[in-house]
C-alpha positions in Angstrom: -35.2 47.7 68.7 -35.9 45.3 65.7 -39.3 45.2 66.1 -39.4 48.8 66.1 -37.4 48.8 63.0 -39.4 47.3 61.0 -42.8 47.8 62.7 -43.6 45.3 65.2 -43.6 42.8 62.0 -43.1 39.1 62.1 -39.5 38.3 61.1 -41.6 35.3 58.7 -43.2 38.2 57.1 -39.7 39.6 56.2 -38.0 37.0 54.9 -35.9 36.6 57.5 -36.9 32.5 58.8 -37.1 31.8 54.9 -34.6 32.8 53.1 -33.9 30.4 50.6 -31.9 32.4 47.9 -28.8 33.2 47.8 -28.0 36.9 45.9 -25.3 39.0 45.4 -24.7 42.6 45.5 -22.6 45.8 45.3 -23.2 48.4 47.5 -21.8 52.0 48.5 -19.6 52.1 51.5 -22.2 54.5 52.6 -24.9 51.6 52.7 -22.4 48.7 54.2 -21.6 51.3 57.1 -25.2 51.8 57.8 -25.5 47.3 57.6 -22.1 47.3 59.6 -24.4 49.5 62.4 -27.9 47.6 62.3 -25.1 45.0 62.7 -22.8 46.6 65.3 -26.3 47.4 67.5 -27.7 43.7 67.6 -31.1 44.9 65.2 -29.6 41.9 63.0 -27.1 39.2 63.2 -26.2 39.9 59.8 -25.3 42.4 56.7 -27.3 39.5 54.3 -29.9 39.0 57.4 -30.0 43.4 57.2 -30.8 43.8 53.5 -33.3 40.8 53.4 -35.4 42.8 55.9 -35.6 45.7 54.6 -35.7 45.0 50.8 -38.6 42.7 51.7 -40.2 45.6 53.9 -39.7 48.0 50.4 -41.1 45.4 48.4 -44.2 44.8 50.8 -45.0 48.7 51.0 -45.7 48.5 47.5 -47.3 45.3 46.8 -49.5 45.8 44.5 -47.4 47.8 42.2 -44.6 44.9 42.4 -46.9 42.7 41.6 -48.1 44.0 38.6 -44.4 44.6 37.8 -44.1 40.6 37.7 -46.7 40.1 36.1 -45.6 42.6 33.0 -42.3 41.0 33.1 -44.2 37.1 33.0 -45.5 38.8 29.6 -43.1 39.8 28.3 -41.2 36.9 29.3 -44.0 34.4 27.9 -44.1 36.8 24.2 -40.7 36.7 24.1 -40.1 32.9 23.9 -43.0 32.8 21.0 -41.1 35.3 18.9 -38.0 32.6 19.2 -39.8 30.0 18.6 -41.3 31.5 15.6 -37.5 32.7 14.7 -36.4 29.1 14.7 -39.1 27.4 13.2 -39.1 29.9 10.5 -35.2 29.7 10.2 -35.5 25.5 10.2 -37.8 26.0 7.4 -35.9 27.9 5.3 -32.9 25.0 5.2 -36.0 23.1 3.8 -37.7 25.6 1.1 -37.4 27.5 -1.7 -36.6 31.5 -0.4 -39.5 32.9 -3.2 -41.4 34.3 0.3 -38.7 37.3 0.1 
C-alpha cells in the first residue's frame, strides 16, 4: 500500500532511508490525525516517516521550481554577506578616518 500511495517509488528516493537532519514542526490536529491514520494502517512506521515521504514527494514533483528557489536564496545570501562585510568595513574605517564623506 505504501508503494501505491507514493507512486511505487523507492523508499530511498523519498528520504526514508537517508534521513540525516531532524526538523521540528507544529501541525494542526487534523493533519496529525491523518498522519496517525497512515501509521495505524502501517503505511508508514511513524509520523516522522510519513511527513518525510510526503514532503519529499511534493518537492520532487516540482523539482525545477524548488531548485530555482534554492539558487535564488543562495544568491540573496551571498549578496547579504557582501553587504554585511562592506558595512562592517565602513564602520571600522569610520573609527580611523575623519567624517568628510558626509
